[in-house]
C-alpha positions as CSV (number, residue, x, y, z in Angstrom):
1,M,130.3,135.8,97.3
2,R,127.6,134.7,99.7
3,A,125.1,136.9,97.9
4,A,125.9,135.1,94.6
5,V,125.4,131.7,96.3
6,S,122.1,132.8,97.8
7,R,120.9,134.0,94.4
8,K,121.7,130.6,92.8
9,R,119.6,128.9,95.4
10,I,116.4,130.7,94.4
11,D,114.0,128.2,92.9
12,W,112.7,130.3,90.0
13,G,110.6,127.5,88.7
14,G,108.7,127.4,92.1
15,V,108.4,131.2,92.1
16,F,106.8,131.2,88.6
17,L,104.6,128.3,89.5
18,Y,103.2,130.1,92.6
19,I,102.7,133.3,90.5
20,F,100.9,131.4,87.8
21,L,98.6,129.6,90.4
22,T,97.9,132.9,92.2
23,V,96.9,134.6,88.9
24,F,94.8,131.5,87.9
25,G,93.1,131.5,91.3
26,L,92.2,135.2,91.1
27,L,90.7,134.6,87.6
28,M,88.6,131.8,89.1
29,L,87.4,134.1,91.8
30,A,86.6,136.9,89.4
31,P,83.0,135.7,88.5
32,L,82.2,135.4,92.2
33,V,83.5,138.9,93.0
34,Y,81.7,140.3,90.0
35,M,78.4,138.7,91.1
36,A,78.9,140.2,94.6
37,S,79.6,143.6,93.2
38,T,76.6,143.4,90.9
39,S,74.4,142.7,93.9
40,V,75.2,146.1,95.3
41,K,75.1,148.1,92.1
42,P,72.3,150.6,91.5
43,V,70.1,150.3,88.4
44,S,72.0,153.2,86.7
45,E,75.2,151.2,86.8
46,L,73.9,147.8,85.8
47,F,73.9,148.5,82.0
48,L,76.8,150.8,81.6
49,F,79.1,150.2,78.6
50,P,81.9,149.4,79.1
51,P,80.7,147.7,82.2
52,R,82.4,148.5,85.5
53,F,83.7,145.6,87.7
54,F,83.2,147.4,91.0
55,P,80.2,149.8,91.7
56,I,80.8,153.5,92.1
57,N,77.8,154.1,94.4
58,P,77.1,150.8,96.2
59,T,73.6,150.2,97.5
60,I,71.6,147.6,99.3
61,M,68.5,148.4,97.4
62,N,68.7,145.2,95.4
63,F,68.4,143.2,98.6
64,R,65.4,145.3,99.7
65,D,63.8,144.8,96.3
66,L,64.3,141.1,96.7
67,L,62.3,141.1,99.9
68,L,59.6,143.3,98.2
69,I,59.3,141.1,95.1
70,T,58.9,137.9,97.2
71,G,56.8,139.7,99.7
72,T,54.1,140.3,97.1
73,S,52.9,136.7,97.5
74,F,51.6,135.1,100.6
75,V,55.0,133.4,101.1
76,P,57.7,135.6,102.5
77,F,61.3,135.2,101.4
78,S,62.3,133.9,104.8
79,R,60.0,131.0,104.2
80,Y,62.0,129.9,101.1
81,I,65.2,130.2,103.1
82,F,63.8,128.1,106.0
83,N,62.6,125.4,103.5
84,S,66.0,125.2,101.8
85,V,67.8,124.9,105.2
86,L,65.4,122.2,106.4
87,I,65.5,120.1,103.2
88,T,69.2,120.4,102.8
89,A,69.9,119.6,106.4
90,G,67.7,116.5,106.2
91,I,69.3,115.3,103.0
92,V,72.9,115.8,104.3
93,F,72.3,114.4,107.9
94,F,70.3,111.3,107.0
95,G,72.3,110.7,103.9
96,V,75.5,110.6,105.9
97,V,74.0,108.3,108.5
98,I,72.4,105.9,106.0
99,S,75.6,105.7,103.9
100,A,77.8,105.0,106.9
101,M,75.4,102.2,108.1
102,A,75.3,100.7,104.6
103,A,79.1,100.9,104.1
104,Y,80.2,99.4,107.4
105,P,78.8,95.9,106.9
106,L,79.8,95.9,103.2
107,A,83.4,96.7,104.0
108,K,83.9,94.9,107.3
109,H,81.5,92.0,107.5
110,E,81.1,88.8,105.5
111,M,77.5,88.7,104.1
112,P,75.7,87.1,101.3
113,F,75.8,88.8,97.9
114,K,78.4,91.3,99.2
115,S,80.3,91.6,95.9
116,T,77.0,91.8,93.9
117,I,75.7,94.6,96.1
118,F,79.0,96.5,95.7
119,N,78.9,96.1,91.9
120,L,75.4,97.5,91.9
121,I,76.5,100.5,93.8
122,V,79.4,101.1,91.4
123,T,77.0,100.6,88.4
124,A,74.6,103.2,89.9
125,L,77.5,105.7,89.8
126,M,77.4,105.6,86.0
127,F,73.9,106.9,85.7
128,S,72.9,110.6,85.9
129,S,70.5,111.5,88.7
130,M,68.2,112.9,86.0
131,V,67.5,109.4,84.8
132,L,65.9,108.6,88.1
133,Q,63.6,111.6,88.3
134,I,60.6,109.8,86.7
135,P,60.8,106.6,88.8
136,Q,61.3,108.6,91.9
137,Y,58.3,110.8,91.2
138,L,56.1,107.7,90.6
139,L,57.3,106.1,93.9
140,V,56.7,109.3,95.9
141,S,53.3,109.8,94.2
142,K,52.1,106.3,94.8
143,S,53.3,106.4,98.5
144,G,51.1,109.4,99.2
145,L,54.0,111.7,100.3
146,M,53.4,114.5,97.7
147,N,53.3,118.0,99.1
148,T,55.4,117.1,102.2
149,Y,59.0,117.8,103.2
150,F,59.6,114.0,103.2
151,A,58.9,113.9,99.5
152,M,61.8,116.3,98.9
153,I,64.2,114.5,101.2
154,L,63.6,110.7,100.9
155,P,64.5,110.3,97.2
156,Y,67.9,111.8,97.7
157,L,69.0,109.6,100.7
158,A,70.0,106.7,98.6
159,A,73.3,108.1,97.5
160,P,75.7,105.6,95.8
161,I,78.6,108.1,95.9
162,G,78.4,108.3,99.7
163,I,78.4,104.6,100.2
164,F,81.2,104.1,97.7
165,L,83.4,106.7,99.3
166,M,82.9,105.2,102.8
167,I,83.5,101.7,101.6
168,Q,86.8,102.7,100.0
169,F,87.8,104.5,103.1
170,L,86.8,101.6,105.4
171,K,88.8,99.1,103.3
172,Q,92.0,100.9,104.4
173,M,91.0,100.7,108.1
174,P,92.8,97.7,109.9
175,D,90.5,94.9,110.9
176,S,92.5,94.5,114.1
177,L,91.0,97.8,115.4
178,I,87.5,96.4,115.1
179,E,88.5,93.0,116.4
180,S,90.0,94.6,119.5
181,A,86.8,96.4,120.2
182,R,84.8,93.1,119.9
183,I,87.2,91.4,122.3
184,E,86.5,94.2,124.8
185,G,82.8,93.4,124.5
186,A,81.7,96.3,122.3
187,S,78.5,95.8,120.3
188,E,78.3,96.4,116.6
189,W,76.4,99.7,117.2
190,T,79.1,100.9,119.6
191,I,81.8,100.0,117.2
192,L,80.1,101.8,114.4
193,W,79.3,105.1,116.2
194,K,82.3,105.2,118.7
195,I,85.1,103.8,116.5
196,V,84.3,103.6,112.8
197,F,82.3,106.8,112.4
198,P,85.0,109.2,114.0
199,L,87.6,107.6,111.7
200,L,85.3,108.2,108.7
201,K,85.4,112.0,109.1
202,P,87.3,112.7,105.9
203,A,84.9,110.6,103.8
204,V,81.9,112.0,105.7
205,A,83.1,115.6,105.1
206,T,83.6,114.9,101.4
207,F,80.2,113.3,101.0
208,A,78.5,116.0,103.1
209,L,80.0,118.7,100.9
210,F,78.9,117.1,97.7
211,S,75.4,116.4,99.1
212,F,75.0,119.9,100.4
213,V,76.0,121.6,97.2
214,Q,73.6,119.4,95.2
215,A,70.7,119.7,97.6
216,W,71.1,123.5,98.2
217,N,71.2,124.4,94.5
218,D,68.6,121.9,93.2
219,P,65.3,123.5,92.2
220,Y,63.7,120.2,90.9
221,P,62.3,118.9,94.3
222,S,60.2,122.0,94.6
223,M,59.0,121.6,91.0
224,M,58.2,117.9,91.1
225,Y,57.1,117.0,94.6
226,T,54.9,119.9,95.7
227,T,52.4,122.3,94.4
228,R,52.2,124.3,97.7
229,E,54.1,127.5,97.5
230,E,54.9,127.5,101.3
231,L,56.9,124.3,100.8
232,K,59.1,125.4,97.9
233,A,62.8,126.1,98.4
234,L,65.1,129.0,97.6
235,P,66.4,127.8,94.2
236,F,62.8,127.7,92.9
237,A,62.2,131.3,94.2
238,I,65.3,132.5,92.4
239,Q,64.3,130.9,89.1
240,S,60.9,132.6,89.5
241,I,62.6,136.0,90.1
242,S,64.9,135.6,87.0
243,G,62.1,134.4,84.7
244,G,59.3,136.8,85.8
245,A,58.1,140.0,84.3
246,G,60.5,143.0,84.2
247,V,63.6,140.8,83.9
248,I,65.8,143.8,83.0
249,A,64.8,145.6,86.1
250,R,65.4,142.5,88.2
251,V,69.1,141.9,87.2
252,G,70.3,143.5,90.4
253,T,67.7,141.6,92.4
254,F,68.7,138.3,90.7
255,A,72.4,139.0,91.5
256,A,71.4,139.7,95.2
257,A,69.5,136.4,95.4
258,S,72.3,134.5,93.7
259,F,74.8,136.0,96.2
260,L,72.7,134.8,99.1
261,M,72.5,131.4,97.5
262,I,76.3,131.0,97.1
263,V,77.3,132.3,100.6
264,P,76.3,129.1,102.5
265,T,78.2,127.0,99.9
266,I,81.3,129.0,100.5
267,I,81.0,128.7,104.2
268,V,80.4,124.9,104.1
269,F,83.4,124.4,101.8
270,T,85.6,126.5,104.0
271,I,84.6,124.5,107.1
272,T,85.1,121.1,105.4
273,Q,88.0,121.6,103.0
274,R,90.7,120.5,105.5
275,M,88.8,117.3,106.3
276,V,88.1,116.7,102.6
277,L,91.8,116.8,101.9
278,Q,92.8,114.5,104.7
279,T,94.2,111.1,104.0
280,M,94.2,108.0,106.1
281,A,97.5,109.1,107.7
282,H,95.6,112.1,109.2
283,S,92.5,110.2,110.2
284,G,93.9,109.2,113.7
285,L,95.5,105.9,112.9
286,K,99.0,105.4,114.0
287,E,101.4,102.8,112.7
């Protein structure tokens, strides 16, 4: 009797939903797993038909060939990695700081043309970043910043999405929290960095993730703002590998380079996913 009751309590709809989501999640991971397996396939297994999902004789020769191909020039592969890390870190760090400094007065201060500025930020969200490539190039060229790291960082610091996210998050923050700090004698800088910024962690993590993914995978700064090979980033090097001579022989090498490109993105997403999913209830405010 008890066994019959327990069987009736099984939520079969929930079971099928979890099974469906699990299968769907595995299908979404399949391209990533296939790319990882291709990066360790020998040349003899790259063009087998029917293709094999996993290698029979895995090898790290593709990663060695990647270093040899990029080592034929005067710029080693490690230089491309260093440039990508430096440029991406600069875009993410300064982008977060500038967005927070811009969002705080727009959300919590009375200032002239406040609504007009916010409407301009919302309007900027409707335009693709590609539309701004030519004006940004002209500004950087006229300012004399070409062939520098600053040229590849500064154009991407004005990020409307970051300001918009933080404004929307700050609007939910009670004004009494800021007023209490002012009564205690805290300056605006102290309020921003000691009170507001820690409570902005979910919005900061979300914007940092979006900014990292865009900056890490974008080859256009290396194409537009510098002609010096030692300043170019990893996405440009990968495009050069995939489009160079002997493309067929470089399929494994290209897979190895692509795998190295995607690993930092997975790591950053894993670190920030919990904060990205946080709501105001989990940001430290108590009712």
